[in-house]
N, C-alpha and C positions, 0 to 999 in steps of 0.2 A: 558446607556450604558458606562461605565469609558474609559479611554484612552487606561488601563491595557489590558483589557478586549476587547477591539477593536482593539488593536495591535495583540494578540494574534489570534483574527480572522480571519484576514489578512494572518497570517502566516499559519494559518490550510485551509483555503481559497487556497492560491497559492500553498500549497501542493498537496491541491485535482487536482488544473489545472494542476500542472506537471505528476501527474499520469494519469490525463486525455488524454494526447497528444499520448503517448505511442502508442496506437494500429496504429498511423498513421504512426508514426517514422517508425515502423515496416511493414507498407505497403509499403510504399519509398524506405525504405533495402530489402525489396524480387524483388522490380520493381528492382533494380540494382544489382540485379544475385545473392545476398548472400541467405546461406540457413539456418535454424533452428538452427542446430547446431551449426553457423557461428556466429549467431544472441545472439542465448540466451550466448553461451560460453564467448563472449567477453565483453557482457553485465556483466555479473556473475563474471568475471575478473579482468576488469576496476572498475567495485562495490568496489570487496574485496581490490583490491588496496587503491582505493581513502577513504577507511571509516578506514584502518588500520593507515593509512598515517595520517588522522585528528586526530585518536584517542593517535598517539604516541608525533605527535605534541601538544594536548593538555596536556599528562601529561609531557614532559617536561617542556611547559609554564607555567602548574601550579607545577611542582616542583622547578622551578627558583623564583617563585614569593611568596613561601611559608614560608620560614624563617622569620620571625617576621612580617608576615600578619594577617589583620584580613579580615575575609567576614564581605560584606558590608552590613549597618544593615537594619534587617527585610530581610535578606536569611532564609528560614529554612535550617535544617539540613536532611531534608528528602528527597532529591532530588527533590521539589517542583518548583524548578529553577525561586525561587524569586517570587513565588507566590503571587499577591496583592502590589505589590510592582513599581510604576510606573518606577522610575529608578533602575530598579534591575538588578542584575547579566546577563552579556550578554552569548547568549542563548548558544555555544561552550564550555564556561568555567562550567556552570553547566554540560553539557553532557559530560564532562571529570571525574569530580569528582567521585572516590569513597568512595561511603559511606557505601559501604556494610558492613557487622561482619566477620570474619575468616572463617565462615562456608558457605559461600556463593557457589552459586551453579557449579557446575565441568562444566567447558566449552565443555566437550564434548555434556553433554545434550542441552547449547546453540547450538552449532554446530548443534545437528539432528533435532530438529526443525525447522532450515531452508534448511533440506533437501525438507520442505511443499513448500515452497518458490520457491524452484529450479524447483519442479514439476508444479507447476502455471505456470512460465514465460514459460515452454515447452510447456502444454499443451494449454493454452492462443493465444502463436504468430502461433502455429500452427491451432487454430480458426480462429485466424484472416486471415492467407495464404487461409482458404476455404471459407470463409464467408465475408461479410463487415464488416466494421469494428465497424458501426454502432450496428450492430446485435450482434457482440462479445461481448462488453460492454454488453449488455442486459444480455448475458448467465451468464458473470462473476456473475454479480448483484445478480444469485440465490444464492451462500452464505449466503445470508440474512436470507431464510427459510433453506437451509441446516444445518447453523451451529445453530439454533435452534431446532432442527431434532434432531441435534450430543449429543445438553445439555442434549433434554430429556431421549437417548438413554445410553448416558455412566453416565450421571453424575444424574440421574435420577431426572435430574431439570423440573419440571413441567413448562410450558406455561403459561403466566398469558394470561386473552383474549385480550388484548390490543395487544401483540405478533402474537396471530392469526390471528386477524382480518388484523392486517400487512401484512401476509404473503399471506395471501388469495390476499389482494388489489396489491403485488408484481408477484403472480402469473397472476393473472390479465390481469394485466399492461405487462406483459412478451407478454402474446399473441396479446395486439395492437402494440407493441415497437417491439417483431422480424417483422413484415410485412404479418404474415399469412392471413392475408385480403386482401394485396398485390399481385395479380395476375403478378406482373412485378417482384416478388422477388420468386429466388429460392431457397430453402436451403439445404445445401447440408449436409445431415443426419453423416459423418463423421466428418464436422465441428461441427455440435450440439453436438454428443459424446464428441469433444475435449473439449466444454465451458463446457459442466456438469465438468468433470473431473477438470478443471480449477475451478470450485466455488467451486467444494468438496475439493482439497487440500489446496484452502486458507480459506476456514470454518476449516480444521484441523489445518491450521498457526494459526489464531487465538485464536484456542482454546490453543494450544501450547505455543504462544508466552505470551499468559495474566498469563500462570501460570509459565514460568520457566525464569529464569535470571534477573528478576524482582528487585534483588538487586545488580545488577551491572549496572555502570556508561551506559546512552543509547548509547555512542559512537562503548564503547567494546561489549555490547549484540547487534548491530547492525553488527559490523565485524566478530564477530564469526557467525554469520543466517548467511552473505551472503559469509563467507569461506565452509559452509554446503551445499547452497546452490550450489558456484561455482564448489565443489567437486561430487557431484551428476549429472552435467549439464557435465562435463567434463567426466564422467563414461560412461554417456551415449554416448556423442559425443565426441570423445579424439579431444584436442586441437589443431588437424594437422594445425590450421592456425597460430599456432606464427611460425613453421618451414619451411611455404612453401613459403614464403614472403608477402600471404594474408593481414595478421592481417594489414601492412605499408603502403601496399598499397591501404586503402583506406577504410576497412574494420573498423578500427582503431576510425573513426568518426562517424558510425552511435551507435558504442558500449557505445562511450565518450557521446554519447545522451541518450543513451539510462542509461547508469549506474548514470548518473546526474541526470537524471528527474526522472527515477522511483527506483535507490537504494539510493542515499546520500540525498536528498536533500527533498524529501516528508518523510522520520524518522525524522528529523532534525526538519524540519517546525512543524511536529504535535506533535514531543516532547518537543519545543519552547510554543507554541501556545496554545493545550490544558490543560495544569495546568491552564493556565490563562481563555480562557472561559469557560473549565468545560467539563464533558464528551458528555453532553445530545449536549451543544449547538455544540462541536466540531464533533459530529458525523452528523450532519444536516449542517454544514458548508463543511467537507470531502466530503461529497455527491454529490459537485459539479463537479467530477470526472464522473459520466454520460452525461449532459450534454455537458460538454467541448469535452467528446469521441466524443458524436453525431455530437456536432457541426463543430468539426474540420473535421471529415468525410467527413460531406455534403460540407464544403465551400472549405476544400483544397484536400481532394479525389475526390469528386463530384460526390459521392452517392448519389441515391435519395433518401429522408429521407421525408416521405410523414405525412401528416395530424396526421392521426391513429395512426402515429409511434412517433409522438410526444405527441398523448393525452397518448401513453401509458409510456412514458419516466418520464411524469407531475404524474403518478399514481403510480408509484416505487419512486419518490424522494417525494410524501406524506404521499406513506407508512412509509419510515424514519424518517419524521418529527413527526407522529403519534407515532410512537412508541419512541420516544424518548422525545414527551413530554409528556409521561405518566412515563418512566424512571424518569424525574427532578421531575413530582408530588410526586414520591412514595419516593424519596430520599430526597424530603423538608419534608414532613409526617414521616418519620423516626427519 
């Protein structure tokens, strides 16, 4: 593995780890007495502020260096972020560059797609409230087979055999990982429902995100999406915390952690790392979110994660590796 791919892999892995600790942070925020609306609303608000600030900053910096400047050698003009260039472009500079055509995607379409990620946060955090964090993340991972089903129904995209095998392994792994065979685990039916709703919305988000705004700079697309996420969150839970003093009384700390680790770092790290690792390896590394979430819930929240549950976790990880190895072979043969 060359240095460029190794560096990209580190970024993807760290981005996934960042996602993985969210459920543990949310559990602790609930323990401090904050509500679902306050937690999701503060995260969306601060994430929106940070992404727009980063995009604006990079626009200013890019404008300041544009006259008479040249892009470094080997930097492609297709938004590849210096792919294959060991000393390539810095992450944030490539994320801010606007390589789009005059007919680029309308901003409202990108913001609308962000509604789904707002709903993911609401449903997932409610699931975390009602179930152990180690089980909530397992339910969220059901997006793997839900997205395959959605593409088959919505776009007539017939899944190949390996996808069906992987989906079956995910379902079997879920049975083990959810602790169904553990008599000490009591599963809340409402919590399970919210977990599947989160997975459903996450699958919708992935499909929508892959089809709109790809001609926009990554930071701008992310900022527009989190704006849509913030709007739908505030429509469901009005941001009273901004006016009653609760935000500056301590809520901001939780919102800042969640926004940084769940809204800012992962998309930036993935956007920098995946062009260097390739899609298949990037998808495998991003699956680190699952074991990180389970480990953090076990060690930090002291949740009882038994051996059979770990078997389920590794089955789900195996399914992800299996389908992405198949994807890589298919891509290499075309």
